[in-house]
C-alpha positions in Angstrom: -22.2 -43.7 -56.5 -25.5 -42.7 -58.3 -24.5 -39.0 -58.5 -21.0 -40.1 -59.6 -22.0 -42.4 -62.4 -24.6 -39.4 -64.0 -21.7 -37.3 -63.7 -19.4 -39.1 -65.8 -22.1 -39.8 -68.3 -22.9 -36.1 -68.3 -19.3 -35.2 -68.6 -18.6 -38.1 -71.5 -21.5 -38.0 -73.4 -21.1 -34.8 -75.2 -17.8 -36.3 -76.9 -19.3 -39.2 -78.1 -22.3 -37.9 -79.7 -23.3 -36.8 -83.0 -25.7 -34.3 -82.6 -28.2 -33.2 -85.0 -29.8 -30.1 -84.5 -33.4 -30.4 -84.5 -35.1 -26.6 -83.7 -33.9 -23.2 -83.0 -35.4 -19.8 -81.6 -35.3 -15.9 -82.3 -32.4 -15.3 -79.7 -30.6 -17.5 -82.0 -30.5 -20.4 -79.4 -29.9 -23.7 -81.6 -31.3 -27.2 -79.6 -29.7 -30.7 -80.7 -30.4 -34.1 -80.6 -28.3 -37.2 -80.3 -29.7 -39.6 -82.1 -27.9 -42.6 -81.2 -28.8 -41.8 -78.0 -32.6 -42.5 -78.3 -34.0 -45.4 -76.4 -37.6 -46.7 -77.4 -40.1 -48.1 -74.6 -44.1 -48.3 -76.0 -44.7 -44.6 -76.8 -41.8 -43.3 -74.6 -38.3 -42.3 -75.9 -35.5 -41.2 -73.8 -32.7 -39.6 -75.3 -29.7 -36.5 -75.2 -30.8 -33.2 -76.2 -28.6 -30.0 -76.1 -29.1 -26.1 -76.3 -26.2 -23.8 -77.3 -27.4 -20.5 -75.8 -26.3 -17.7 -78.2 -25.6 -15.6 -75.0 -24.8 -16.8 -71.3 -27.5 -17.6 -69.5 -26.3 -16.9 -65.7 -24.7 -13.4 -64.4 -22.5 -15.0 -62.3 -20.7 -17.6 -64.6 -20.4 -18.3 -68.6 -23.2 -20.8 -69.2 -23.2 -21.5 -72.9 -24.9 -24.8 -73.1 -27.3 -27.1 -71.5 -26.9 -31.0 -71.6 -29.9 -33.1 -70.5 -31.2 -36.4 -70.7 -34.6 -36.1 -72.1 -38.0 -38.1 -72.3 -41.3 -37.7 -74.6 -44.7 -39.2 -75.1 -44.9 -39.6 -78.5 -48.9 -40.5 -78.0 -49.5 -37.9 -75.9 -46.7 -35.2 -77.1 -45.2 -34.3 -73.9 -41.9 -34.2 -72.4 -40.0 -33.8 -69.8 -36.1 -33.7 -68.8 -35.0 -36.2 -66.7 -31.6 -34.4 -65.9 -29.8 -31.3 -66.5 -26.3 -29.8 -66.6 -25.3 -26.6 -67.5 -21.9 -25.8 -69.1 -19.7 -23.0 -70.2 -18.7 -24.0 -73.6 -20.2 -24.5 -76.6 -21.0 -27.9 -77.8 -21.1 -29.2 -74.1 -17.4 -29.1 -73.5 -15.6 -27.5 -70.0 -16.3 -28.4 -66.2 -19.9 -28.8 -65.5 -21.3 -25.4 -63.6 -24.4 -27.2 -61.8 -26.6 -29.9 -62.5 -30.1 -31.3 -61.7 -31.0 -34.9 -61.7 -34.5 -35.1 -60.6 -37.6 -36.2 -63.1 -39.6 -32.8 -64.6 -43.1 -32.7 -65.0 -44.9 -34.0 -67.8 -45.1 -30.5 -69.9 -47.9 -30.8 -73.1 -45.8 -29.2 -76.3 -47.0 -26.6 -79.0 -45.9 -27.9 -82.4 -44.6 -24.9 -83.2 -42.1 -24.4 -80.8 -38.6 -25.7 -80.0 -39.6 -28.4 -77.4 -42.4 -29.6 -80.1 -39.7 -30.1 -82.9 -37.5 -31.5 -80.9 -40.4 -33.9 -80.0 -41.2 -34.5 -83.5 -37.5 -35.3 -84.8 -36.9 -37.9 -81.4 -40.6 -39.8 -82.4 -39.7 -39.3 -86.2 -36.5 -41.2 -85.6 -36.6 -45.3 -86.4 -34.0 -47.5 -85.4 
């Protein structure tokens, strides 16, 4: 049941979100945050993120988008992913190709990296 609820959230979240571009990289990949999804708990913030890749990330299937539930620690400047789903089309449309439901390890982020720029956008957000 827990996985069914998580899958339903992953499938419906993109349609409801208003994505704000947080960063891009030299390969043309674009990183977005759903600002309305940000939830604050002390120094921590959880949010929905999305990466639109300029080319497919999987040779066996089209995977142009990753939809993620992320968490950042604004004080320690670190981040981790709570769940990730790979999707075949731009802006997270189409059927889920793969998903991961485990919490990732905390990782320090460099301010100039795409993760660092995303962290700044999320941490600077005011309700």
